[in-house]
C-alpha positions as CSV (number, residue, x, y, z in Angstrom):
1,M,10.0,-14.9,12.6
2,A,8.0,-12.7,14.9
3,P,4.2,-11.9,14.7
4,Q,3.5,-9.2,12.2
5,F,0.6,-6.7,12.6
6,V,-0.9,-4.5,9.9
7,T,-3.1,-1.4,10.2
8,L,-4.9,-0.1,7.2
9,L,-6.9,3.1,6.7
10,G,-8.6,4.1,3.4
11,A,-11.2,6.4,1.9
12,A,-12.6,6.6,-1.6
13,Y,-14.9,8.9,-3.6
14,T,-16.9,8.0,-6.7
15,F,-17.9,10.8,-9.1
16,R,-21.1,11.0,-11.1
17,N,-19.4,9.8,-14.3
18,D,-18.2,6.6,-12.4
19,A,-14.7,7.8,-12.1
20,A,-13.2,7.2,-8.6
21,V,-10.3,8.3,-6.5
22,A,-9.0,6.6,-3.3
23,L,-6.4,7.3,-0.7
24,F,-4.9,4.5,1.5
25,G,-2.4,4.3,4.2
26,S,-1.0,1.3,6.1
27,Y,1.5,0.7,8.9
28,T,3.1,-2.7,9.4
29,F,5.2,-3.6,12.4
30,E,7.0,-6.8,13.4
31,G,8.7,-7.6,16.6
32,P,12.2,-9.1,16.9
33,A,12.8,-12.5,15.4
34,T,13.9,-15.4,17.5
35,L,16.6,-17.9,16.6
36,N,16.9,-21.0,18.8
37,G,14.9,-19.2,21.5
38,T,17.1,-16.1,21.5
39,S,15.9,-12.7,20.3
40,A,17.8,-11.7,17.2
41,P,19.2,-8.1,17.6
42,D,18.1,-5.4,15.1
43,S,15.5,-7.7,13.5
44,T,12.4,-5.6,14.1
45,R,10.7,-4.1,11.1
46,R,8.4,-1.1,10.6
47,V,6.9,-0.1,7.2
48,V,4.7,2.9,6.3
49,L,2.9,2.8,3.0
50,V,0.8,5.6,1.4
51,S,-1.1,5.0,-1.9
52,V,-3.5,7.0,-4.1
53,S,-5.5,5.3,-6.8
54,G,-7.9,6.4,-9.4
55,A,-10.2,4.8,-12.0
56,Y,-11.7,6.5,-15.1
57,P,-14.3,4.9,-17.5
58,L,-13.2,5.6,-21.1
59,T,-16.3,3.8,-22.5
60,D,-19.0,1.5,-21.2
61,H,-16.6,-1.5,-21.5
62,F,-13.2,0.1,-21.2
63,R,-11.7,1.5,-18.0
64,M,-8.3,3.0,-17.1
65,Q,-6.9,2.6,-13.6
66,A,-3.7,4.0,-12.0
67,S,-2.1,3.7,-8.6
68,L,0.8,5.5,-7.1
69,F,2.4,4.2,-3.9
70,L,5.2,5.4,-1.6
71,N,7.0,3.9,1.2
72,P,8.5,7.2,2.7
73,P,11.8,7.3,4.7
74,L,10.2,8.5,7.9
75,S,12.4,8.3,11.0
76,G,10.8,6.1,13.7
77,F,8.1,4.7,11.4
78,G,10.3,2.9,8.8
79,L,12.7,0.5,10.3
80,D,14.8,-2.0,8.4
81,Q,13.0,-1.2,5.2
82,T,14.3,0.8,2.3
83,A,12.2,3.7,0.9
84,T,10.3,2.8,-2.3
85,A,7.9,4.3,-4.8
86,G,6.0,2.9,-7.7
87,L,3.3,3.4,-10.2
88,A,0.8,0.9,-11.7
89,L,-1.2,1.5,-14.8
90,T,-4.0,-0.8,-15.8
91,L,-6.5,-0.9,-18.7
92,L,-9.6,-3.1,-18.2
93,W,-11.9,-4.4,-20.9
94,G,-15.2,-5.8,-19.7
95,W,-18.2,-7.3,-21.5
96,S,-21.6,-8.4,-20.5
């Protein structure tokens, strides 16, 4: 295993009705792995991830959240990583 480094950039905005939207991006890179002191060929890894998330208050105690993420197949940025996409939906109930 080689050291892995992650960069993350994000921004969010909250509306007057407490709804929110956010955009995030990250870039992960890892050097070549070593096996018995020898560098393993073709073992470096690069991953780009882009995500947009949102939250919307349905009532004072009930909130809906969603997140869409994408690991795009960008040449030179994604290395030894398959392209992926996903969606997460969440309903939250809170009490106080």
